[in-house]
Backbone and ligand atoms as CSV (ligand in chain L), in Angstrom:
chain,resi,resn,atom,element,x,y,z
A,1,MET,N,N,0.874,-1.178,0.000
A,1,MET,CA,C,0.006,0.002,-0.002
A,1,MET,C,C,0.910,1.241,-0.003
A,2,THR,N,N,0.706,2.127,-1.006
A,2,THR,CA,C,1.606,3.298,-1.051
A,2,THR,C,C,1.112,4.334,-0.015
A,3,THR,N,N,2.080,5.033,0.564
A,3,THR,CA,C,1.735,6.064,1.556
A,3,THR,C,C,1.057,7.236,0.878
A,4,PRO,N,N,-0.088,7.654,1.407
A,4,PRO,CA,C,-0.760,8.816,0.802
A,4,PRO,C,C,0.171,10.032,0.786
A,5,ARG,N,N,-0.058,10.929,-0.153
A,5,ARG,CA,C,0.798,12.117,-0.263
A,5,ARG,C,C,0.093,13.368,0.253
A,6,PRO,N,N,0.839,14.290,0.841
A,6,PRO,CA,C,0.238,15.598,1.117
A,6,PRO,C,C,0.057,16.353,-0.208
A,7,GLU,N,N,-0.932,17.260,-0.244
A,7,GLU,CA,C,-1.160,18.080,-1.448
A,7,GLU,C,C,-0.438,19.415,-1.251
A,8,ILE,N,N,0.067,19.969,-2.334
A,8,ILE,CA,C,0.739,21.267,-2.258
A,8,ILE,C,C,-0.023,22.258,-3.135
A,9,ILE,N,N,-0.455,23.367,-2.542
A,9,ILE,CA,C,-1.184,24.393,-3.313
A,9,ILE,C,C,-0.574,25.749,-2.988
A,10,VAL,N,N,-0.908,26.742,-3.827
A,10,VAL,CA,C,-0.572,28.134,-3.548
A,10,VAL,C,C,-1.887,28.851,-3.287
A,11,GLY,N,N,-1.989,29.523,-2.148
A,11,GLY,CA,C,-3.238,30.221,-1.875
A,11,GLY,C,C,-3.243,30.846,-0.490
A,12,ASP,N,N,-4.415,31.410,-0.155
A,12,ASP,CA,C,-4.634,32.041,1.147
A,12,ASP,C,C,-5.305,31.011,2.058
A,13,ILE,N,N,-4.611,30.582,3.081
A,13,ILE,CA,C,-5.099,29.483,3.940
A,13,ILE,C,C,-6.427,29.866,4.607
A,14,THR,N,N,-6.700,31.167,4.766
A,14,THR,CA,C,-7.945,31.558,5.469
A,14,THR,C,C,-9.174,31.257,4.629
A,15,ARG,N,N,-8.954,30.999,3.327
A,15,ARG,CA,C,-10.108,30.755,2.450
A,15,ARG,C,C,-10.375,29.271,2.207
A,16,LEU,N,N,-9.519,28.423,2.770
A,16,LEU,CA,C,-9.635,26.978,2.445
A,16,LEU,C,C,-10.793,26.324,3.193
A,17,ASN,N,N,-11.579,25.541,2.438
A,17,ASN,CA,C,-12.697,24.836,3.044
A,17,ASN,C,C,-12.260,23.452,3.495
A,18,VAL,N,N,-11.441,23.438,4.559
A,18,VAL,CA,C,-10.966,22.194,5.163
A,18,VAL,C,C,-11.450,22.152,6.618
A,19,ASP,N,N,-11.313,21.010,7.267
A,19,ASP,CA,C,-11.833,20.919,8.643
A,19,ASP,C,C,-10.986,21.750,9.606
A,20,ALA,N,N,-9.649,21.803,9.361
A,20,ALA,CA,C,-8.788,22.571,10.255
A,20,ALA,C,C,-7.689,23.251,9.457
A,21,ILE,N,N,-7.411,24.519,9.817
A,21,ILE,CA,C,-6.215,25.158,9.279
A,21,ILE,C,C,-5.253,25.364,10.434
A,22,VAL,N,N,-3.965,25.290,10.130
A,22,VAL,CA,C,-2.932,25.454,11.154
A,22,VAL,C,C,-2.441,26.897,11.122
A,23,ASN,N,N,-2.332,27.486,12.284
A,23,ASN,CA,C,-1.837,28.846,12.419
A,23,ASN,C,C,-0.391,28.828,12.885
A,24,ALA,N,N,0.471,29.600,12.198
A,24,ALA,CA,C,1.858,29.780,12.650
A,24,ALA,C,C,1.859,30.927,13.647
A,25,ALA,N,N,1.634,30.583,14.903
A,25,ALA,CA,C,1.399,31.579,15.943
A,25,ALA,C,C,2.699,31.889,16.689
A,26,ASN,N,N,2.581,32.736,17.709
A,26,ASN,CA,C,3.697,32.915,18.647
A,26,ASN,C,C,3.247,32.381,19.991
A,27,SER,N,N,4.162,32.302,20.930
A,27,SER,CA,C,3.872,31.542,22.161
A,27,SER,C,C,2.803,32.220,23.038
A,28,THR,N,N,2.494,33.494,22.773
A,28,THR,CA,C,1.400,34.119,23.550
A,28,THR,C,C,0.026,33.709,23.010
A,29,LEU,N,N,-0.021,33.281,21.769
A,29,LEU,CA,C,-1.296,32.986,21.066
A,29,LEU,C,C,-2.204,34.219,20.977
A,30,LEU,N,N,-1.616,35.409,21.105
A,30,LEU,CA,C,-2.464,36.607,21.096
A,30,LEU,C,C,-2.439,37.342,19.766
A,31,GLY,N,N,-2.094,36.620,18.690
A,31,GLY,CA,C,-2.115,37.213,17.333
A,31,GLY,C,C,-0.800,37.861,16.990
A,32,GLY,N,N,-0.731,38.307,15.733
A,32,GLY,CA,C,0.526,38.923,15.249
A,32,GLY,C,C,0.336,39.318,13.798
A,33,GLY,N,N,1.425,39.207,13.038
A,33,GLY,CA,C,1.343,39.569,11.611
A,33,GLY,C,C,1.163,38.296,10.781
A,34,GLY,N,N,1.681,38.334,9.571
A,34,GLY,CA,C,1.721,37.156,8.708
A,34,GLY,C,C,0.433,36.358,8.689
A,35,VAL,N,N,0.612,35.027,8.645
A,35,VAL,CA,C,-0.590,34.179,8.562
A,35,VAL,C,C,-1.398,34.271,9.863
A,36,ASP,N,N,-0.727,34.503,10.980
A,36,ASP,CA,C,-1.400,34.659,12.273
A,36,ASP,C,C,-2.394,35.827,12.201
A,37,GLY,N,N,-1.909,36.948,11.691
A,37,GLY,CA,C,-2.779,38.126,11.554
A,37,GLY,C,C,-3.928,37.872,10.598
A,38,ALA,N,N,-3.641,37.193,9.483
A,38,ALA,CA,C,-4.685,36.926,8.482
A,38,ALA,C,C,-5.774,36.024,9.062
A,39,ILE,N,N,-5.349,35.010,9.832
A,39,ILE,CA,C,-6.319,34.066,10.404
A,39,ILE,C,C,-7.180,34.772,11.436
A,40,HIS,N,N,-6.571,35.597,12.286
A,40,HIS,CA,C,-7.382,36.311,13.294
A,40,HIS,C,C,-8.344,37.298,12.632
A,41,ARG,N,N,-7.892,37.966,11.593
A,41,ARG,CA,C,-8.784,38.926,10.906
A,41,ARG,C,C,-9.970,38.177,10.312
A,42,ALA,N,N,-9.704,37.040,9.703
A,42,ALA,CA,C,-10.787,36.298,9.009
A,42,ALA,C,C,-11.711,35.592,10.012
A,43,ALA,N,N,-11.143,35.135,11.129
A,43,ALA,CA,C,-11.959,34.382,12.088
A,43,ALA,C,C,-12.820,35.305,12.942
A,44,GLY,N,N,-12.329,36.508,13.182
A,44,GLY,CA,C,-13.068,37.454,14.005
A,44,GLY,C,C,-12.597,37.449,15.460
A,45,PRO,N,N,-13.098,38.351,16.262
A,45,PRO,CA,C,-12.593,38.567,17.622
A,45,PRO,C,C,-12.797,37.405,18.596
A,46,ASP,N,N,-13.764,36.538,18.283
A,46,ASP,CA,C,-13.995,35.382,19.175
A,46,ASP,C,C,-12.745,34.479,19.231
A,47,LEU,N,N,-11.973,34.471,18.134
A,47,LEU,CA,C,-10.777,33.625,18.130
A,47,LEU,C,C,-9.773,34.100,19.171
A,48,LEU,N,N,-9.604,35.423,19.238
A,48,LEU,CA,C,-8.654,35.972,20.227
A,48,LEU,C,C,-9.141,35.640,21.653
A,49,GLU,N,N,-10.449,35.739,21.866
A,49,GLU,CA,C,-10.985,35.399,23.185
A,49,GLU,C,C,-10.666,33.944,23.545
A,50,ALA,N,N,-10.897,33.062,22.574
A,50,ALA,CA,C,-10.623,31.628,22.829
A,50,ALA,C,C,-9.138,31.409,23.106
A,51,CYS,N,N,-8.277,32.145,22.367
A,51,CYS,CA,C,-6.817,31.979,22.589
A,51,CYS,C,C,-6.405,32.517,23.942
A,52,ARG,N,N,-7.042,33.634,24.328
A,52,ARG,CA,C,-6.717,34.204,25.670
A,52,ARG,C,C,-6.949,33.151,26.747
A,53,LYS,N,N,-8.037,32.387,26.607
A,53,LYS,CA,C,-8.392,31.399,27.650
A,53,LYS,C,C,-7.360,30.272,27.688
A,54,ILE,N,N,-6.693,30.008,26.547
A,54,ILE,CA,C,-5.695,28.919,26.528
A,54,ILE,C,C,-4.446,29.340,27.287
A,55,GLY,N,N,-4.081,30.615,27.160
A,55,GLY,CA,C,-2.991,31.131,27.972
A,55,GLY,C,C,-1.605,30.787,27.451
A,56,GLY,N,N,-1.468,30.676,26.126
A,56,GLY,CA,C,-0.122,30.497,25.559
A,56,GLY,C,C,0.166,29.067,25.118
A,57,CYS,N,N,1.269,28.907,24.417
A,57,CYS,CA,C,1.653,27.582,23.856
A,57,CYS,C,C,3.167,27.571,23.665
A,58,PRO,N,N,3.859,26.566,24.208
A,58,PRO,CA,C,5.314,26.481,24.029
A,58,PRO,C,C,5.677,26.197,22.563
A,59,THR,N,N,6.867,26.588,22.163
A,59,THR,CA,C,7.358,26.294,20.818
A,59,THR,C,C,7.320,24.793,20.549
A,60,GLY,N,N,6.839,24.404,19.358
A,60,GLY,CA,C,6.778,23.003,18.992
A,60,GLY,C,C,5.491,22.319,19.382
A,61,GLU,N,N,4.687,22.956,20.240
A,61,GLU,CA,C,3.410,22.318,20.647
A,61,GLU,C,C,2.241,22.932,19.874
A,62,ALA,N,N,1.050,22.391,20.082
A,62,ALA,CA,C,-0.134,22.819,19.318
A,62,ALA,C,C,-1.353,22.873,20.220
A,63,ARG,N,N,-2.270,23.826,19.928
A,63,ARG,CA,C,-3.514,23.957,20.675
A,63,ARG,C,C,-4.634,24.145,19.650
A,64,ILE,N,N,-5.859,23.707,19.976
A,64,ILE,CA,C,-6.978,23.769,19.024
A,64,ILE,C,C,-8.077,24.692,19.518
A,65,THR,N,N,-8.648,25.468,18.571
A,65,THR,CA,C,-9.814,26.295,18.905
A,65,THR,C,C,-10.832,26.149,17.776
A,66,PRO,N,N,-12.083,26.643,17.970
A,66,PRO,CA,C,-13.001,26.700,16.846
A,66,PRO,C,C,-12.469,27.686,15.785
A,67,GLY,N,N,-13.045,27.621,14.577
A,67,GLY,CA,C,-12.618,28.522,13.510
A,67,GLY,C,C,-13.478,29.758,13.388
A,68,TYR,N,N,-14.608,29.795,14.109
A,68,TYR,CA,C,-15.507,30.970,14.112
A,68,TYR,C,C,-15.884,31.381,12.676
A,69,ASN,N,N,-15.522,32.557,12.217
A,69,ASN,CA,C,-15.988,33.018,10.883
A,69,ASN,C,C,-15.200,32.439,9.721
A,70,LEU,N,N,-14.214,31.590,10.011
A,70,LEU,CA,C,-13.443,30.966,8.916
A,70,LEU,C,C,-14.270,29.870,8.250
A,71,PRO,N,N,-13.974,29.540,7.001
A,71,PRO,CA,C,-14.616,28.350,6.390
A,71,PRO,C,C,-14.217,27.073,7.160
A,72,ALA,N,N,-13.001,27.068,7.678
A,72,ALA,CA,C,-12.533,25.883,8.448
A,72,ALA,C,C,-13.234,25.874,9.811
A,73,SER,N,N,-13.611,24.665,10.261
A,73,SER,CA,C,-14.348,24.625,11.530
A,73,SER,C,C,-13.402,24.762,12.728
A,74,HIS,N,N,-12.109,24.486,12.506
A,74,HIS,CA,C,-11.156,24.566,13.608
A,74,HIS,C,C,-9.844,25.231,13.180
A,75,VAL,N,N,-9.161,25.840,14.149
A,75,VAL,CA,C,-7.807,26.337,13.952
A,75,VAL,C,C,-6.906,25.581,14.924
A,76,ILE,N,N,-5.813,25.039,14.387
A,76,ILE,CA,C,-4.801,24.426,15.264
A,76,ILE,C,C,-3.630,25.410,15.292
A,77,HIS,N,N,-3.364,25.960,16.457
A,77,HIS,CA,C,-2.317,26.950,16.624
A,77,HIS,C,C,-1.045,26.231,17.037
A,78,THR,N,N,0.032,26.464,16.301
A,78,THR,CA,C,1.314,25.886,16.670
A,78,THR,C,C,2.354,26.987,16.628
A,79,VAL,N,N,3.414,26.813,17.400
A,79,VAL,CA,C,4.433,27.861,17.518
A,79,VAL,C,C,5.747,27.299,16.960
A,80,GLY,N,N,6.175,27.843,15.820
A,80,GLY,CA,C,7.397,27.365,15.197
A,80,GLY,C,C,8.636,27.953,15.868
A,81,PRO,N,N,9.789,27.379,15.615
A,81,PRO,CA,C,11.041,27.910,16.168
A,81,PRO,C,C,11.510,29.123,15.383
A,82,VAL,N,N,12.151,30.048,16.052
A,82,VAL,CA,C,12.846,31.135,15.375
A,82,VAL,C,C,14.177,30.581,14.858
A,83,TRP,N,N,14.495,30.879,13.597
A,83,TRP,CA,C,15.758,30.384,13.028
A,83,TRP,C,C,16.936,31.113,13.679
A,84,LYS,N,N,17.850,30.332,14.273
A,84,LYS,CA,C,19.017,30.965,14.914
A,84,LYS,C,C,20.308,30.404,14.303
A,85,GLY,N,N,20.229,29.962,13.046
A,85,GLY,CA,C,21.457,29.488,12.399
A,85,GLY,C,C,21.507,27.972,12.278
A,86,GLY,N,N,20.598,27.273,12.932
A,86,GLY,CA,C,20.498,25.822,12.725
A,86,GLY,C,C,21.323,24.984,13.687
A,87,GLY,N,N,22.080,25.661,14.577
A,87,GLY,CA,C,22.927,24.853,15.477
A,87,GLY,C,C,22.176,24.289,16.669
A,88,GLY,N,N,20.932,24.780,16.862
A,88,GLY,CA,C,20.179,24.337,18.039
A,88,GLY,C,C,19.130,23.319,17.678
A,89,ALA,N,N,17.980,23.465,18.322
A,89,ALA,CA,C,16.914,22.450,18.167
A,89,ALA,C,C,15.887,22.863,17.128
A,90,GLU,N,N,16.229,23.801,16.218
A,90,GLU,CA,C,15.226,24.320,15.269
A,90,GLU,C,C,14.576,23.205,14.465
A,91,ALA,N,N,15.368,22.277,13.927
A,91,ALA,CA,C,14.779,21.235,13.061
A,91,ALA,C,C,13.830,20.358,13.858
A,92,ALA,N,N,14.226,19.971,15.053
A,92,ALA,CA,C,13.369,19.101,15.879
A,92,ALA,C,C,12.081,19.824,16.266
A,93,LEU,N,N,12.206,21.102,16.579
A,93,LEU,CA,C,11.014,21.865,16.992
A,93,LEU,C,C,10.069,22.086,15.809
A,94,LEU,N,N,10.626,22.348,14.633
A,94,LEU,CA,C,9.749,22.544,13.466
A,94,LEU,C,C,9.018,21.244,13.115
A,95,THR,N,N,9.757,20.153,13.164
A,95,THR,CA,C,9.130,18.828,12.931
A,95,THR,C,C,8.023,18.586,13.956
A,96,ALA,N,N,8.284,18.956,15.193
A,96,ALA,CA,C,7.270,18.753,16.260
A,96,ALA,C,C,6.010,19.550,15.981
A,97,CYS,N,N,6.145,20.732,15.370
A,97,CYS,CA,C,4.954,21.521,15.059
A,97,CYS,C,C,4.013,20.739,14.145
A,98,TYR,N,N,4.577,20.088,13.125
A,98,TYR,CA,C,3.730,19.317,12.196
A,98,TYR,C,C,3.170,18.074,12.872
A,99,THR,N,N,4.048,17.353,13.562
A,99,THR,CA,C,3.635,16.097,14.211
A,99,THR,C,C,2.604,16.330,15.306
A,100,ASN,N,N,2.824,17.344,16.125
A,100,ASN,CA,C,1.871,17.630,17.218
A,100,ASN,C,C,0.542,18.170,16.693
A,101,SER,N,N,0.590,18.937,15.595
A,101,SER,CA,C,-0.663,19.435,15.008
A,101,SER,C,C,-1.471,18.279,14.433
A,102,LEU,N,N,-0.812,17.331,13.780
A,102,LEU,CA,C,-1.510,16.163,13.225
A,102,LEU,C,C,-2.061,15.269,14.328
A,103,ALA,N,N,-1.268,15.102,15.383
A,103,ALA,CA,C,-1.732,14.278,16.501
A,103,ALA,C,C,-2.958,14.911,17.155
A,104,LEU,N,N,-2.937,16.233,17.304
A,104,LEU,CA,C,-4.065,16.938,17.908
A,104,LEU,C,C,-5.301,16.820,17.013
A,105,ALA,N,N,-5.083,16.899,15.706
A,105,ALA,CA,C,-6.226,16.767,14.776
A,105,ALA,C,C,-6.850,15.382,14.912
A,106,ASN,N,N,-6.011,14.382,15.089
A,106,ASN,CA,C,-6.490,13.017,15.214
A,106,ASN,C,C,-7.181,12.786,16.554
A,107,ASP,N,N,-6.633,13.389,17.610
A,107,ASP,CA,C,-7.130,13.111,18.957
A,107,ASP,C,C,-8.413,13.872,19.266
A,108,SER,N,N,-8.555,15.065,18.659
A,108,SER,CA,C,-9.664,15.914,19.097
A,108,SER,C,C,-10.968,15.285,18.647
A,109,GLU,N,N,-11.993,15.475,19.460
A,109,GLU,CA,C,-13.294,14.891,19.100
A,109,GLU,C,C,-13.902,15.636,17.914
A,110,ALA,N,N,-13.116,16.527,17.334
A,110,ALA,CA,C,-13.671,17.355,16.226
A,110,ALA,C,C,-13.749,16.561,14.929
A,111,ASP,N,N,-13.277,15.314,14.921
A,111,ASP,CA,C,-13.350,14.452,13.729
A,111,ASP,C,C,-12.764,15.175,12.506
A,112,ILE,N,N,-11.516,15.608,12.606
A,112,ILE,CA,C,-10.875,16.355,11.535
A,112,ILE,C,C,-10.375,15.401,10.450
A,113,GLN,N,N,-10.919,15.563,9.245
A,113,GLN,CA,C,-10.555,14.693,8.126
A,113,GLN,C,C,-9.679,15.391,7.115
A,114,SER,N,N,-9.571,16.724,7.231
A,114,SER,CA,C,-8.720,17.463,6.293
A,114,SER,C,C,-8.080,18.624,7.040
A,115,ILE,N,N,-6.776,18.818,6.795
A,115,ILE,CA,C,-6.017,19.825,7.535
A,115,ILE,C,C,-5.059,20.526,6.576
A,116,ALA,N,N,-4.932,21.847,6.726
A,116,ALA,CA,C,-4.021,22.613,5.873
A,116,ALA,C,C,-2.978,23.335,6.740
A,117,PHE,N,N,-1.744,23.250,6.304
A,117,PHE,CA,C,-0.625,23.913,6.992
A,117,PHE,C,C,-0.094,25.074,6.149
A,118,PRO,N,N,0.294,26.198,6.793
A,118,PRO,CA,C,1.135,27.163,6.105
A,118,PRO,C,C,2.581,26.695,6.227
A,119,ALA,N,N,3.494,27.401,5.613
A,119,ALA,CA,C,4.928,27.043,5.712
A,119,ALA,C,C,5.469,27.625,7.017
A,120,ILE,N,N,5.245,26.904,8.082
A,120,ILE,CA,C,5.554,27.382,9.437
A,120,ILE,C,C,7.007,27.846,9.567
A,121,SER,N,N,7.198,28.946,10.225
A,121,SER,CA,C,8.491,29.550,10.583
A,121,SER,C,C,9.260,30.174,9.411
A,122,THR,N,N,8.753,30.061,8.184
A,122,THR,CA,C,9.549,30.544,7.027
A,122,THR,C,C,9.300,32.018,6.737
A,123,GLY,N,N,8.517,32.691,7.528
A,123,GLY,CA,C,8.294,34.130,7.335
A,123,GLY,C,C,9.083,34.919,8.360
A,124,VAL,N,N,8.372,35.548,9.266
A,124,VAL,CA,C,8.979,36.386,10.328
A,124,VAL,C,C,10.065,35.630,11.094
A,125,TYR,N,N,9.831,34.318,11.290
A,125,TYR,CA,C,10.796,33.536,12.107
A,125,TYR,C,C,12.041,33.131,11.340
A,126,GLY,N,N,12.097,33.446,10.041
A,126,GLY,CA,C,13.352,33.378,9.307
A,126,GLY,C,C,13.899,32.017,8.981
A,127,TYR,N,N,13.094,30.956,9.104
A,127,TYR,CA,C,13.584,29.627,8.796
A,127,TYR,C,C,13.799,29.527,7.274
A,128,PRO,N,N,14.995,29.141,6.824
A,128,PRO,CA,C,15.225,29.054,5.369
A,128,PRO,C,C,14.217,28.094,4.729
A,129,PRO,N,N,13.427,28.560,3.741
A,129,PRO,CA,C,12.377,27.705,3.152
A,129,PRO,C,C,12.936,26.395,2.585
A,130,GLU,N,N,14.131,26.429,2.044
A,130,GLU,CA,C,14.708,25.215,1.450
A,130,GLU,C,C,15.075,24.191,2.513
A,131,LYS,N,N,15.185,24.647,3.772
A,131,LYS,CA,C,15.443,23.700,4.870
A,131,LYS,C,C,14.131,23.270,5.542
A,132,ALA,N,N,13.173,24.188,5.538
A,132,ALA,CA,C,11.900,23.911,6.225
A,132,ALA,C,C,11.023,22.964,5.413
A,133,ALA,N,N,10.983,23.125,4.104
A,133,ALA,CA,C,10.074,22.306,3.270
A,133,ALA,C,C,10.346,20.808,3.394
A,134,PRO,N,N,11.602,20.336,3.332
A,134,PRO,CA,C,11.842,18.884,3.507
A,134,PRO,C,C,11.395,18.381,4.889
A,135,LEU,N,N,11.537,19.221,5.915
A,135,LEU,CA,C,11.113,18.789,7.252
A,135,LEU,C,C,9.583,18.630,7.274
A,136,ALA,N,N,8.899,19.585,6.641
A,136,ALA,CA,C,7.418,19.523,6.603
A,136,ALA,C,C,6.958,18.275,5.880
A,137,ILE,N,N,7.541,17.996,4.718
A,137,ILE,CA,C,7.136,16.836,3.921
A,137,ILE,C,C,7.474,15.545,4.667
A,138,THR,N,N,8.666,15.479,5.246
A,138,THR,CA,C,9.084,14.261,5.967
A,138,THR,C,C,8.184,14.007,7.171
A,139,ALA,N,N,7.820,15.067,7.881
A,139,ALA,CA,C,6.935,14.903,9.048
A,139,ALA,C,C,5.551,14.427,8.610
A,140,CYS,N,N,5.040,14.985,7.508
A,140,CYS,CA,C,3.706,14.580,7.029
A,140,CYS,C,C,3.739,13.134,6.518
A,141,LYS,N,N,4.807,12.786,5.791
A,141,LYS,CA,C,4.911,11.405,5.255
A,141,LYS,C,C,5.012,10.408,6.409
A,142,ALA,N,N,5.814,10.738,7.423
A,142,ALA,CA,C,5.935,9.828,8.575
A,142,ALA,C,C,4.577,9.636,9.241
A,143,TRP,N,N,3.842,10.724,9.373
A,143,TRP,CA,C,2.523,10.649,10.001
A,143,TRP,C,C,1.594,9.782,9.153
A,144,LEU,N,N,1.602,10.045,7.856
A,144,LEU,CA,C,0.703,9.311,6.949
A,144,LEU,C,C,1.057,7.822,6.884
A,145,THR,N,N,2.315,7.507,7.151
A,145,THR,CA,C,2.748,6.095,7.119
A,145,THR,C,C,2.312,5.356,8.390
A,146,LEU,N,N,2.321,6.066,9.495
A,146,LEU,CA,C,2.159,5.388,10.789
A,146,LEU,C,C,0.750,5.490,11.383
A,147,ASN,N,N,-0.017,6.500,10.913
A,147,ASN,CA,C,-1.271,6.755,11.652
A,147,ASN,C,C,-2.468,6.790,10.710
A,148,LYS,N,N,-3.652,6.609,11.358
A,148,LYS,CA,C,-4.881,6.859,10.578
A,148,LYS,C,C,-4.880,8.358,10.279
A,149,PRO,N,N,-4.601,8.728,9.049
A,149,PRO,CA,C,-4.374,10.163,8.795
A,149,PRO,C,C,-5.698,10.914,8.704
A,150,PRO,N,N,-5.637,12.218,8.857
A,150,PRO,CA,C,-6.703,12.994,8.221
A,150,PRO,C,C,-6.684,12.607,6.735
A,151,GLN,N,N,-7.864,12.551,6.109
A,151,GLN,CA,C,-7.902,12.073,4.695
A,151,GLN,C,C,-7.090,12.988,3.794
A,152,ARG,N,N,-7.036,14.260,4.150
A,152,ARG,CA,C,-6.291,15.204,3.297
A,152,ARG,C,C,-5.349,16.044,4.138
A,153,ILE,N,N,-4.068,16.079,3.754
A,153,ILE,CA,C,-3.129,17.033,4.340
A,153,ILE,C,C,-2.720,17.971,3.221
A,154,VAL,N,N,-2.987,19.247,3.390
A,154,VAL,CA,C,-2.688,20.275,2.374
A,154,VAL,C,C,-1.593,21.174,2.904
A,155,LEU,N,N,-0.543,21.376,2.081
A,155,LEU,CA,C,0.489,22.357,2.422
A,155,LEU,C,C,0.160,23.591,1.589
A,156,CYS,N,N,-0.377,24.615,2.272
A,156,CYS,CA,C,-0.870,25.818,1.574
A,156,CYS,C,C,0.235,26.862,1.534
A,157,CYS,N,N,0.911,26.960,0.412
A,157,CYS,CA,C,2.038,27.896,0.269
A,157,CYS,C,C,1.499,29.259,-0.156
A,158,PHE,N,N,2.269,30.288,0.155
A,158,PHE,CA,C,1.794,31.646,-0.141
A,158,PHE,C,C,2.545,32.253,-1.314
A,159,SER,N,N,3.413,31.475,-1.952
A,159,SER,CA,C,4.118,31.956,-3.130
A,159,SER,C,C,4.523,30.764,-3.978
A,160,ASP,N,N,4.777,31.033,-5.265
A,160,ASP,CA,C,5.221,29.967,-6.149
A,160,ASP,C,C,6.565,29.389,-5.695
A,161,ASP,N,N,7.438,30.290,-5.192
A,161,ASP,CA,C,8.737,29.819,-4.706
A,161,ASP,C,C,8.572,28.832,-3.559
A,162,SER,N,N,7.702,29.184,-2.630
A,162,SER,CA,C,7.472,28.308,-1.475
A,162,SER,C,C,6.917,26.976,-1.957
A,163,ALA,N,N,5.997,27.034,-2.914
A,163,ALA,CA,C,5.412,25.786,-3.448
A,163,ALA,C,C,6.488,24.954,-4.147
A,164,ALA,N,N,7.379,25.626,-4.865
A,164,ALA,CA,C,8.442,24.902,-5.579
A,164,ALA,C,C,9.349,24.166,-4.609
A,165,GLN,N,N,9.634,24.802,-3.471
A,165,GLN,CA,C,10.459,24.141,-2.449
A,165,GLN,C,C,9.765,22.868,-1.943
A,166,HIS,N,N,8.435,22.973,-1.756
A,166,HIS,CA,C,7.702,21.827,-1.224
A,166,HIS,C,C,7.575,20.724,-2.260
A,167,VAL,N,N,7.389,21.120,-3.537
A,167,VAL,CA,C,7.291,20.105,-4.611
A,167,VAL,C,C,8.601,19.342,-4.741
A,168,ALA,N,N,9.709,20.054,-4.659
A,168,ALA,CA,C,11.034,19.399,-4.740
A,168,ALA,C,C,11.209,18.425,-3.574
A,169,ALA,N,N,10.787,18.852,-2.387
A,169,ALA,CA,C,10.907,17.979,-1.217
A,169,ALA,C,C,9.973,16.772,-1.349
A,170,LEU,N,N,8.786,16.975,-1.937
A,170,LEU,CA,C,7.831,15.866,-2.132
A,170,LEU,C,C,8.415,14.818,-3.079
A,171,GLU,N,N,9.032,15.318,-4.169
A,171,GLU,CA,C,9.606,14.371,-5.149
A,171,GLU,C,C,10.753,13.568,-4.531
A,172,GLU,N,N,11.451,14.229,-3.614
A,172,GLU,CA,C,12.548,13.544,-2.909
A,172,GLU,C,C,11.993,12.465,-1.969
A,173,ALA,N,N,10.903,12.815,-1.285
A,173,ALA,CA,C,10.363,11.917,-0.264
A,173,ALA,C,C,9.533,10.781,-0.870
A,174,TYR,N,N,9.002,11.022,-2.087
A,174,TYR,CA,C,8.165,9.998,-2.744
A,174,TYR,C,C,8.744,9.690,-4.120
A,175,PRO,N,N,9.920,9.052,-4.199
A,175,PRO,CA,C,10.514,8.782,-5.524
A,175,PRO,C,C,9.573,7.926,-6.364
A,176,GLN,N,N,9.531,8.176,-7.646
A,176,GLN,CA,C,8.587,7.445,-8.533
A,176,GLN,C,C,8.960,5.969,-8.566
L,1,APR,N1,N,-2.070,31.960,3.776
L,1,APR,C1,C,-1.051,31.049,3.690
L,1,APR,N2,N,0.228,31.330,4.027
L,1,APR,C2,C,0.480,32.600,4.445
L,1,APR,C3,C,-0.525,33.587,4.575
L,1,APR,C4,C,-1.835,33.231,4.205
L,1,APR,N3,N,-2.865,34.094,4.280
L,1,APR,N4,N,0.083,34.744,5.045
L,1,APR,C5,C,1.388,34.465,5.189
L,1,APR,N5,N,1.647,33.188,4.826
L,1,APR,C6,C,2.918,32.470,4.808
L,1,APR,C7,C,4.184,33.279,4.740
L,1,APR,O1,O,4.432,33.718,3.417
L,1,APR,C8,C,5.189,32.236,5.216
L,1,APR,O2,O,5.558,31.397,4.113
L,1,APR,O3,O,3.030,31.771,6.043
L,1,APR,C9,C,4.405,31.403,6.224
L,1,APR,C10,C,4.770,31.685,7.697
L,1,APR,O4,O,5.115,33.075,7.822
L,1,APR,P1,P,4.654,33.940,9.102
L,1,APR,O5,O,3.185,34.152,9.029
L,1,APR,O6,O,5.550,35.131,9.149
L,1,APR,O7,O,4.922,32.976,10.344
L,1,APR,P2,P,6.307,32.556,11.038
L,1,APR,O8,O,7.472,32.724,10.143
L,1,APR,O9,O,6.024,31.211,11.623
L,1,APR,O10,O,6.445,33.630,12.209
L,1,APR,C11,C,5.527,33.589,13.258
L,1,APR,O11,O,4.974,35.889,12.991
L,1,APR,O12,O,2.908,36.712,12.562
L,1,APR,C12,C,3.809,36.474,13.568
L,1,APR,O13,O,2.454,36.086,15.498
L,1,APR,C13,C,3.303,35.463,14.546
L,1,APR,O14,O,5.080,35.934,16.049
L,1,APR,C14,C,4.601,34.981,15.124
L,1,APR,C15,C,5.516,34.945,13.924
C-alpha cells in the first residue's frame, strides 16, 4: 500500500474549506502579523478570546480552537522555532509543530478529516524555506505512514517559490 501524499497548493489558507487550518502563531497565542494576523482577521474577535483562555503555547506544541468566521471549523495553533542558524533544536522543533498538530487533529473529538498547513516559521521567524520544506514533507509522510491520517493534508504555500520548495521535497520523499 503506497503512503498517501500531502497536497501542495498556492493560496490564502484563510479561504480553504478544510476541517482545520494550522496557524503559525507565537507563544502568547495573542495574534501577530503574517498568517497569524490573516487568520485572526478572518476568524473574528472570538478567536482571540478563545486563545486568551488557553494562555499560551510552548514552541513546537499545538492547541486547538473553533474557527468561528473561517470556512474551516477549527484552527490548530502551533508555535514554530525562530531560526538561529540551525545549530540548536530548530529542526526538531519545526518537525514537532507538524507532528503535534496532526496528533491533535487526530485526537480531538472534532473528527478532523482534512487539515491545511502554512509554511511554518519561514516568514517572520526566518527559517530558510529550502530547509523547512523537507522537514514539513518528511513529518507529514511519517505521520501518513504510521497513523490513521486525516484524509487530506494540504500544504498551503503563499508563493510559487514556497510551493516549488515543497514540490522538490515531495519528489525527494516519494521517488517514482
Ligand atoms: N495563507 C497562507 N500562508 C500565508 C498567509 C496566508 N494568508 N500569510 C502568510 N503566509 C505564509 C508566509 O508567506 C510564510 O511562508 O506563512 C508562512 C509563515 O510566515 P509567518 O506568518 O511570518 O509565520 P512565522 O514565520 O512562523 O512567524 C511567526 O509571525 O505573525 C507572527 O504572530 C506570529 O510571532 C509569530 C511569527
